[in-house]
C-alpha positions, -999 to 999 in steps of 0.1 A, spaced: 2 -1 0 17 35 -8 5 66 2 13 99 -5 22 128 15 -1 162 19 5 185 -6 24 209 18 47 179 25 56 167 -5 83 187 -16 102 165 16 84 131 11 74 112 -18 53 85 -2 48 61 28 51 25 20 26 -3 44 46 -37 37 34 -64 57 46 -102 57 20 -127 73 46 -156 64 70 -175 89 91 -183 60 126 -164 55 125 -135 29 154 -119 7 148 -85 -2 171 -57 -20 167 -21 -17 179 0 -49 187 36 -53 161 55 -69 183 90 -55 157 89 -22 166 81 16 142 74 41 128 57 71 118 28 80 95 21 109 88 -6 126 75 -24 159 84 -62 153 105 -70 127 132 -93 128 155 -75 96 195 -87 90 216 -73 62 223 -93 39 262 -101 39 269 -99 80 235 -115 89 236 -87 120 201 -78 129 190 -44 119 179 -20 143 137 -18 149 137 15 128 164 29 110 170 59 86 192 51 56 210 76 31 211 81 -3 224 54 -21 247 43 -45 245 13 -59 215 -12 -33 215 -30 1 205 -67 3 183 -81 36 165 -109 50 134 -110 73 125 -138 94 88 -141 107 59 -121 107 66 -83 106 45 -48 99 66 -20 86 59 16 77 85 36 48 90 69 45 106 78 14 120 110 16 127 132 -13 173 133 -13 177 162 7 152 157 37 174 138 58 197 164 58 173 184 70 158 161 99 194 148 114 208 184 104 246 163 92 260 165 62 240 138 39 276 126 24 280 112 58 256 88 62 257 84 24 248 41 23 246 37 58 223 28 82 214 50 111 191 39 142 163 60 147 174 55 185 208 63 184 200 98 169 161 113 176 158 95 215 126 82 222 107 104 193 95 78 174 86 51 202 55 64 198 48 50 160 64 15 170 44 11 197 14 18 173 25 -5 148 34 -31 175 -3 -30 186 -16 -32 146 -31 -4 151 -47 12 114 -19 27 96 -37 52 74 -43 63 112 -3 60 123 7 81 89 -17 106 96 2 111 131 33 109 113 21 135 90 19 161 124 49 150 133 67 164 102 47 193 98 52 203 130 96 197 122 89 219 88 81 246 111 121 255 115 139 271 88 158 255 68 185 264 47 193 294 28 209 268 -3 172 248 3 158 267 -30 191 263 -47 192 221 -45 154 217 -51 152 239 -83 182 220 -92 163 188 -87 133 194 -104 156 204 -133 173 174 -135 141 152 -128 125 175 -157 155 167 -182 150 128 -171 185 132 -161 200 140 -196 216 173 -183 255 183 -194 279 198 -165 274 228 -189 241 229 -186 238 228 -150 265 258 -143 240 277 -163 210 271 -154 227 276 -112 253 299 -120 279 276 -98 310 259 -112 306 226 -116 329 217 -84 307 240 -61 275 226 -70 291 190 -63 301 200 -29 263 214 -23 244 185 -39 264 161 -18 263 178 16 226 180 7 220 153 -11 245 128 -6 253 121 -40 267 143 -66 244 160 -96 259 138 -121 255 106 -102 216 119 -93 212 125 -129 220 89 -141 194 76 -112 170 96 -127 176 84 -164 177 47 -151 143 50 -134 130 65 -165 144 35 -185 124 17 -158 92 35 -165 96 31 -201 102 -7 -195 80 -17 -169 48 3 -191 57 -6 -227 32 -24 -244 43 -21 -281 70 -52 -292 96 -22 -290 129 -38 -277 155 -32 -249 181 -9 -276 153 16 -285 142 18 -249 176 23 -240 182 53 -266 151 70 -261 163 71 -223 195 85 -236 220 58 -231 243 54 -260 243 19 -265 229 -13 -246 264 -16 -227 261 11 -214 225 10 -198 232 -30 -186 265 -16 -170 243 9 -151 217 -14 -143 243 -37 -126 262 -16 -104 228 3 -94 202 -29 -87 227 -59 -91 207 -77 -121 200 -73 -155 172 -56 -172 155 -91 -181 166 -102 -146 148 -72 -132 117 -79 -155 114 -117 -140 114 -104 -106 74 -114 -95 74 -98 -63 82 -54 -68 72 -39 -37 81 -6 -46 96 -1 -80 129 1 -62 122 -24 -34 118 -60 -45 119 -95 -30 148 -117 -46 
């Protein structure tokens, strides 16, 4: 179940996702980059990192990803994923987004008991829509505080990249922002965790995903890759593997897509 935030929160929160696992079997999950950061809230989840098999915090923030992260889940769980606009984690934690890039940050470590009430509601199986309404109030109150003077620059540049479907040159960005490539890169990495170039590559990849997922004609992969702005199919496949860990065909054959960038392997 995917729920949009109210209009005044849309510049900061992309959407909420409520997920439930009612079975007891082990599930292998993959979260791959879409340029966003986010928050995972749970009251009873047993989630483990895919490589070290360390137990994950009950609730945690995740920084902008360069590629993908694998997890495994055991037993039943319910969770709410709050998918942020890339720069919102920087505002929320008041720290450089670059410092938390690819990182998992325990909610308890940085926000103490501020999220406990939402974890308890999830544990008690309260209506997720009611919990999301309460989260909207929480984030609205938080955003009443003053934001960085760079906020307008970052959001305007992000929208420019989105509208261009990621196909923007460094010279275009310099002309649009009035900043040098290196200066803008520093600001982007501080607020969003990644460079404008990397963010543009992610946008282009997800544009290709949208073409591939909604294509009803007989267009082949090469044609779609050109439409998305890739110079050749090998370039696309390389980007796909680096960011998703799969080939386009493997992604298409993945049966359980819980979100566009959250899949069961």
